[in-house]
C-alpha positions as CSV (number, residue, x, y, z in Angstrom):
1,M,3.8,15.5,-30.9
2,I,7.1,17.3,-32.2
3,R,7.2,17.1,-35.5
4,A,10.6,17.5,-37.7
5,L,9.8,21.3,-39.0
6,E,9.3,22.5,-35.3
7,L,12.4,20.6,-34.4
8,M,14.4,22.1,-37.1
9,I,13.2,26.1,-36.7
10,G,13.8,25.3,-32.9
11,L,17.4,24.0,-33.4
12,R,17.9,26.5,-36.3
13,Y,17.0,29.3,-33.6
14,T,19.5,28.0,-30.9
15,R,22.6,28.1,-33.4
16,A,21.4,31.7,-35.0
17,K,23.0,34.7,-34.0
18,R,20.8,37.1,-32.5
19,R,20.2,40.6,-33.4
20,N,20.4,42.0,-29.7
21,H,23.8,40.7,-28.0
22,F,22.1,41.3,-25.0
23,I,19.5,38.3,-25.4
24,S,22.9,35.9,-26.6
25,F,24.2,36.9,-23.1
26,I,21.2,36.4,-20.9
27,S,20.8,32.8,-22.8
28,L,24.5,32.2,-21.9
29,A,24.4,33.1,-18.6
30,S,21.2,30.8,-18.0
31,M,23.3,28.1,-19.4
32,L,26.4,28.4,-16.9
33,G,24.2,29.2,-14.1
34,I,22.7,25.6,-14.8
35,A,26.0,24.1,-15.3
36,L,27.1,25.6,-12.3
37,G,24.3,24.5,-9.9
38,V,24.4,21.0,-11.0
39,C,27.9,20.8,-10.7
40,A,27.7,22.1,-7.0
41,Q,24.8,19.8,-6.4
42,I,26.4,16.8,-7.5
43,T,30.0,17.8,-5.5
44,I,27.9,18.7,-2.5
45,V,25.7,15.8,-2.3
46,S,28.7,13.3,-3.1
47,V,31.0,14.6,-0.4
48,I,28.0,14.5,2.1
49,N,27.8,10.6,0.7
50,G,31.5,10.5,1.4
51,F,31.5,12.0,4.8
52,G,28.5,9.8,5.7
53,T,30.8,6.6,4.4
54,E,33.8,7.3,6.2
55,L,31.9,8.1,9.3
56,R,29.6,4.7,8.9
57,A,33.3,2.9,8.2
58,R,35.0,4.2,11.4
59,T,31.9,3.7,13.7
60,L,30.7,0.4,12.6
61,S,34.6,-0.9,12.8
62,M,34.3,-1.2,16.3
63,V,30.3,-1.5,16.7
64,A,28.9,-5.0,16.1
65,H,26.2,-5.3,13.2
66,A,24.1,-7.1,15.5
67,T,23.9,-7.8,19.3
68,V,22.3,-10.3,21.6
69,S,21.8,-9.5,25.1
70,G,19.9,-10.5,28.3
71,F,16.6,-8.8,29.5
72,G,17.3,-5.9,31.9
73,G,21.1,-5.7,31.8
74,E,20.7,-9.2,33.4
75,P,23.9,-11.8,32.6
76,L,23.3,-13.9,29.7
77,Q,24.2,-17.5,30.9
78,Q,22.9,-19.2,27.6
79,W,25.6,-17.5,25.2
80,P,26.9,-20.3,23.8
81,E,23.5,-21.5,22.4
82,A,22.9,-17.9,21.1
83,V,26.7,-18.1,19.7
84,A,25.8,-21.6,17.9
85,V,22.4,-20.5,16.4
86,A,23.9,-16.7,15.1
87,Q,26.7,-18.8,13.0
88,K,24.2,-21.1,11.4
89,L,22.2,-17.8,10.0
90,P,23.3,-16.8,6.5
91,H,25.5,-13.6,6.3
92,V,27.4,-13.8,9.9
93,V,30.6,-14.2,9.7
94,G,31.5,-13.8,13.4
95,A,30.3,-13.9,16.4
96,A,32.2,-13.4,20.0
97,P,30.7,-12.9,23.4
98,Y,31.5,-9.9,25.9
99,V,31.3,-8.4,29.0
100,E,30.4,-4.6,29.2
101,R,30.0,-2.3,32.1
102,E,30.7,1.7,33.1
103,V,33.6,2.1,35.6
104,M,35.8,4.9,36.9
105,L,39.2,4.7,35.6
106,Q,41.9,6.0,37.7
107,G,45.6,7.0,36.8
108,G,47.6,9.9,37.3
109,R,43.8,11.6,37.2
110,V,40.1,10.0,37.4
111,S,37.7,9.5,34.4
112,G,34.6,7.8,33.7
113,A,34.7,4.8,30.6
114,I,33.0,2.0,29.6
115,V,35.0,-1.8,30.0
116,R,34.5,-4.5,28.2
117,G,35.8,-7.5,28.3
118,I,36.4,-9.7,25.4
119,D,38.1,-13.0,24.4
120,P,40.9,-11.8,21.9
121,T,40.9,-14.7,19.4
122,L,37.3,-14.3,19.0
123,E,36.9,-10.6,19.1
124,P,39.2,-9.6,15.5
125,T,36.2,-11.6,13.9
126,V,33.3,-9.1,14.8
127,S,35.7,-5.4,15.4
128,A,38.9,-4.2,14.2
129,I,40.3,-3.5,17.4
130,R,43.2,-5.4,16.6
131,E,44.0,-2.9,13.6
132,E,43.5,-0.1,15.4
133,I,46.1,-0.6,18.2
134,K,48.5,1.9,17.7
135,E,51.0,1.6,20.9
136,G,51.3,-2.0,22.6
137,D,50.2,-5.5,21.7
138,F,47.1,-6.7,21.7
139,A,47.8,-10.4,22.3
140,A,48.9,-9.0,25.9
141,L,45.8,-9.4,27.1
142,Q,45.6,-12.6,28.6
143,P,43.3,-14.4,31.6
144,G,44.5,-13.9,34.7
145,E,47.0,-11.1,33.6
146,F,44.9,-8.3,34.7
147,N,45.7,-6.1,31.3
148,I,43.9,-3.3,29.8
149,V,44.3,-1.7,26.3
150,L,42.6,1.9,26.5
151,G,41.7,4.6,23.7
152,K,44.4,7.1,23.4
153,E,42.3,9.7,24.1
154,L,41.1,8.4,27.6
155,A,44.5,7.4,28.3
156,L,45.5,10.8,27.8
157,W,42.5,12.0,30.3
158,A,43.2,9.8,32.8
159,G,46.5,10.8,33.1
160,A,48.1,7.2,31.7
161,S,50.4,5.5,29.3
162,L,51.7,2.7,27.9
163,G,53.0,0.2,30.9
164,D,51.4,2.3,33.8
165,S,49.0,1.4,36.3
166,V,45.5,2.0,36.6
167,L,42.3,1.5,39.0
168,V,39.1,0.7,37.6
169,Y,36.7,0.9,40.1
170,A,33.3,-1.4,39.2
171,P,29.8,-0.3,40.1
172,Q,29.5,-2.6,43.2
173,V,30.7,-2.9,46.4
174,R,31.8,-6.0,48.4
175,A,31.5,-6.6,52.0
176,T,35.0,-6.6,54.4
177,P,35.2,-6.3,57.9
178,A,35.9,-2.8,57.5
179,G,32.6,-2.2,56.0
180,L,31.7,-2.0,52.4
181,L,34.2,-1.1,50.1
182,P,34.2,-0.4,46.2
183,Q,34.8,-3.5,44.0
184,M,38.3,-2.3,42.1
185,R,40.8,-3.7,41.0
186,R,44.7,-2.9,39.5
187,F,45.5,-3.0,35.5
188,R,48.3,-2.7,33.6
189,V,48.1,-0.7,30.5
190,V,49.6,-2.9,27.5
191,G,48.2,-1.1,24.6
192,L,46.7,1.9,23.4
193,F,44.2,2.5,20.3
194,E,43.0,4.7,18.1
195,A,39.8,4.0,15.8
196,G,39.1,7.7,14.6
197,V,35.4,8.1,16.4
198,S,35.4,10.1,19.8
199,E,32.8,8.1,21.5
200,F,35.5,4.8,21.6
201,D,39.1,6.7,21.5
202,R,37.2,8.7,24.6
203,G,35.5,6.3,26.2
204,M,36.6,2.9,25.8
205,A,38.7,0.1,27.5
206,F,39.1,-3.5,26.7
207,I,40.2,-6.7,28.9
208,H,40.0,-10.0,28.9
209,I,36.6,-11.4,29.5
210,Q,37.9,-13.9,32.3
211,D,39.1,-10.9,34.0
212,A,35.8,-8.9,33.4
213,Q,33.7,-11.7,34.9
214,K,36.0,-11.6,38.4
215,L,35.9,-8.0,38.2
216,F,32.1,-7.7,38.0
217,R,31.5,-11.0,39.9
218,Q,29.2,-12.5,37.0
219,G,30.2,-15.9,37.0
220,D,30.2,-17.6,33.7
221,G,27.9,-15.3,32.4
222,V,28.4,-12.2,29.7
223,T,26.7,-9.1,28.8
224,G,26.1,-10.7,25.2
225,V,27.0,-12.1,21.9
226,R,28.2,-9.6,19.1
227,L,27.3,-10.6,15.7
228,K,29.3,-9.2,12.3
229,L,28.1,-9.7,8.7
230,D,29.3,-9.7,5.1
231,D,26.2,-7.4,4.4
232,L,25.8,-4.6,7.1
233,F,22.5,-3.8,5.7
234,Q,21.3,-7.0,6.5
235,S,21.1,-6.4,10.0
236,R,17.5,-5.9,10.6
237,A,16.6,-9.1,8.9
238,V,19.4,-11.4,10.3
239,A,18.4,-9.8,14.1
240,E,14.4,-10.9,13.4
241,S,15.6,-14.2,12.2
242,L,17.7,-14.8,15.3
243,G,15.4,-13.2,17.6
244,A,12.6,-15.8,15.7
245,Q,14.9,-19.2,16.6
246,L,16.4,-18.5,20.1
247,Q,14.5,-19.8,23.2
248,G,14.4,-17.9,26.2
249,D,14.7,-14.2,27.3
250,F,16.9,-13.0,24.8
251,R,16.9,-9.4,23.5
252,V,18.2,-8.7,20.1
253,R,19.1,-5.4,17.9
254,D,21.0,-4.5,15.1
255,W,23.2,-1.3,14.5
256,T,20.6,1.1,12.7
257,Q,18.7,0.9,16.1
258,D,22.0,1.4,18.3
259,N,22.9,4.2,15.9
260,R,19.5,5.6,14.8
261,N,20.3,9.1,16.0
262,L,23.3,9.3,13.9
263,Y,22.3,8.0,10.8
264,Q,18.9,10.1,10.8
265,A,20.9,13.1,11.2
266,L,23.0,12.3,8.6
267,N,20.2,11.6,6.3
268,T,18.4,14.4,7.0
269,E,21.8,16.8,6.3
270,K,22.0,15.3,2.8
271,I,17.9,15.7,2.3
272,T,18.2,19.5,3.1
273,M,21.5,19.9,1.0
274,F,19.8,18.6,-2.0
275,V,16.9,20.8,-1.2
276,I,18.8,23.4,-0.9
277,M,21.3,23.3,-4.0
278,S,17.8,22.5,-6.1
279,L,16.6,25.8,-5.2
280,V,19.8,27.2,-6.8
281,V,19.5,24.3,-10.2
282,A,15.7,26.3,-10.1
283,V,16.7,29.9,-10.2
284,A,19.2,29.2,-12.5
285,A,16.9,27.2,-14.6
286,F,14.2,30.1,-14.6
287,N,16.4,32.4,-15.6
288,L,15.6,30.9,-19.0
289,V,12.0,32.5,-18.5
290,S,13.6,35.9,-19.2
291,S,16.2,34.7,-21.8
292,L,13.4,33.3,-24.2
293,V,10.7,35.7,-23.0
294,M,13.5,38.8,-24.6
295,L,13.8,36.2,-27.2
296,V,10.3,36.0,-28.1
297,I,10.1,39.7,-28.7
298,D,12.9,39.7,-30.6
299,K,11.4,37.2,-32.9
300,Q,8.2,38.7,-32.9
301,A,8.4,39.5,-36.9
302,D,9.3,35.8,-37.6
303,I,7.0,34.2,-35.6
304,A,4.5,36.7,-37.5
305,I,5.6,35.2,-40.8
306,L,5.5,31.4,-39.9
307,R,2.1,31.9,-38.6
308,T,0.8,33.7,-41.9
309,L,2.7,31.0,-43.8
310,G,0.2,28.1,-41.7
311,L,1.9,27.3,-38.3
312,S,-0.6,26.6,-35.7
313,P,0.2,28.1,-32.4
314,G,1.0,25.0,-31.0
315,S,4.0,23.9,-33.2
316,V,5.3,27.7,-32.8
317,M,5.2,26.9,-28.6
318,Q,6.9,23.6,-29.5
319,I,9.7,25.6,-31.3
320,F,10.8,27.7,-28.4
321,V,9.9,24.8,-25.9
322,I,12.9,23.3,-27.8
323,Q,15.1,25.8,-27.9
324,G,14.6,26.2,-24.0
325,V,15.1,22.6,-23.9
326,V,18.2,22.6,-26.0
327,I,20.0,25.4,-24.0
328,A,19.1,23.7,-20.7
329,C,20.6,20.2,-21.4
330,V,23.9,22.1,-22.4
331,G,24.1,23.5,-19.2
332,I,23.1,20.1,-17.5
333,A,25.5,18.2,-19.6
334,I,28.5,21.0,-18.9
335,G,27.1,20.6,-15.3
336,T,27.2,16.6,-14.9
337,V,30.5,16.4,-16.5
338,G,32.2,19.1,-13.8
339,G,30.6,17.8,-11.2
340,I,31.4,14.3,-11.7
341,L,35.5,15.2,-12.5
342,L,35.0,17.7,-9.0
343,A,33.7,15.1,-7.0
344,E,36.1,12.2,-8.0
345,N,38.7,14.6,-7.6
346,A,37.4,16.7,-4.0
347,D,40.7,15.2,-2.2
348,R,43.1,16.3,-4.9
349,L,41.5,20.2,-5.2
350,M,41.6,19.8,-1.3
351,N,45.4,19.1,-1.4
352,F,46.0,21.7,-4.1
353,L,44.3,24.5,-2.6
354,E,45.8,23.7,1.0
355,A,49.3,24.1,-1.2
356,I,48.5,27.6,-2.7
357,F,47.0,29.0,0.5
358,G,49.4,27.4,2.9
359,F,47.4,26.3,5.8
360,D,45.2,22.8,6.5
361,F,41.5,23.0,5.9
362,M,40.7,20.1,8.1
363,P,44.1,19.4,10.0
364,A,44.7,16.0,11.7
365,D,45.2,16.9,15.0
366,V,41.6,18.2,15.3
367,Y,39.6,16.7,12.9
368,Y,39.2,12.6,12.9
369,I,38.3,12.8,9.4
370,S,41.7,14.6,7.7
371,A,40.5,14.3,4.0
372,L,38.1,15.6,2.0
373,P,35.8,12.1,1.5
374,S,33.8,11.9,-1.6
375,D,31.3,8.9,-2.4
376,L,29.9,9.5,-6.4
377,R,26.3,7.2,-6.5
378,M,25.0,7.6,-10.1
379,D,21.4,7.3,-8.6
380,D,22.2,10.4,-7.1
381,V,23.4,11.9,-10.3
382,L,20.9,10.6,-12.5
383,S,17.9,12.2,-9.3
384,I,19.8,15.6,-9.9
385,V,20.1,15.2,-13.9
386,G,16.4,14.5,-13.8
387,L,15.1,17.4,-11.4
388,S,17.4,20.0,-13.4
389,F,15.0,18.9,-16.6
390,V,12.0,19.1,-15.0
391,L,12.5,22.4,-13.7
392,S,14.4,23.7,-17.0
393,T,11.7,22.4,-19.0
394,L,8.5,24.0,-16.7
395,A,11.0,27.4,-17.1
396,T,10.1,27.4,-21.0
397,L,6.4,26.7,-21.0
398,Y,5.4,30.7,-20.2
399,P,7.7,32.0,-23.0
400,A,6.4,29.3,-25.5
401,W,3.0,29.9,-24.7
402,K,4.1,33.6,-25.2
403,A,5.2,33.1,-28.4
404,A,2.5,30.8,-29.4
405,R,-0.3,33.7,-28.8
406,T,1.4,36.9,-31.1
407,K,-0.8,37.8,-33.5
408,P,0.5,38.0,-37.0
409,A,-1.1,41.6,-37.9
410,E,0.3,43.4,-35.0
411,A,3.6,41.9,-34.9
412,L,3.7,43.1,-38.3
413,R,2.1,46.3,-38.3
414,Y,5.5,48.1,-37.9
415,E,7.7,46.0,-39.9
């Protein structure tokens, strides 16, 4: 147990001037190293969190939080039952049927695409497609009009623009007197959207659900029902509850299953960067070893006098642990404050650097996310502070143990 005497002497040694100024420099360098390591770790983890949050928001603005579909890709005929059951569940705020198939789309050029048939009145309750329209009118998707809304990248690759006609080839054939011909239909481009996610902007097109049923010859069946929740992290529980209540051949999945690889990659990246930056903090923390060892050598006579006056080896060890912990805590505090300020102003800092150097680090015509997002989370900050404190404390043990082993007679022999 640390007593007032050890605490007082340890704090006194921390404030005292050194006979050897190089020791003061090493202590200062250790403190600044810990501060920089903590600051960098908080900032980098916050930026990774920001990219993950931004990517998740953009992706999930177009992706259903949960999906009900038929087994084996068969059309779902009992979809009104699925909608009725889903709407009674907690956290479900929207449900909309859809028809989805892979097609070939021909404008000035030919490009593959995924066509999704939607109900324009229900689709906005499960996705942000209406808000992502950059050109044209989403309301122009009317039954029987055979209009289509394309992603901007898809329109570019297919050589189509607003008002043009495109041919949509379904993966089916129809028998005619001339033989088997591909099932196709001409659509007019009435809108272009940009969600900020290449998967959708490059490969997705929307038509009215009734036009899709006619094109793919599905009758009144649909591919499935898409759900939106008020809390996306409840998707697994809602999917399990929905699967237990539905009767018949239904397949229920949530967004964590459909986008597992993406979010596993983001989590792996965050963990990897946390480990790498922890090593930086560890290197800075263990610089305390050299500074405290030199301090012990500098204080040999003082330690011998304290031992002669009756101070135990354990008390001597506590004195130097206190001194090392104080240095570490000051460095951690400076780094934490700096990391929080830097994480909260990462975007402003990038804009400032862009103004100084005269070029964009993340140009909007290249990157979908052109700003530098940052999501500061206090649990991450506490984890970083706790880990830094533990590493710094461990670094003080060897020098303190070395001080405790000082023999008074030998230390005072040449004084």
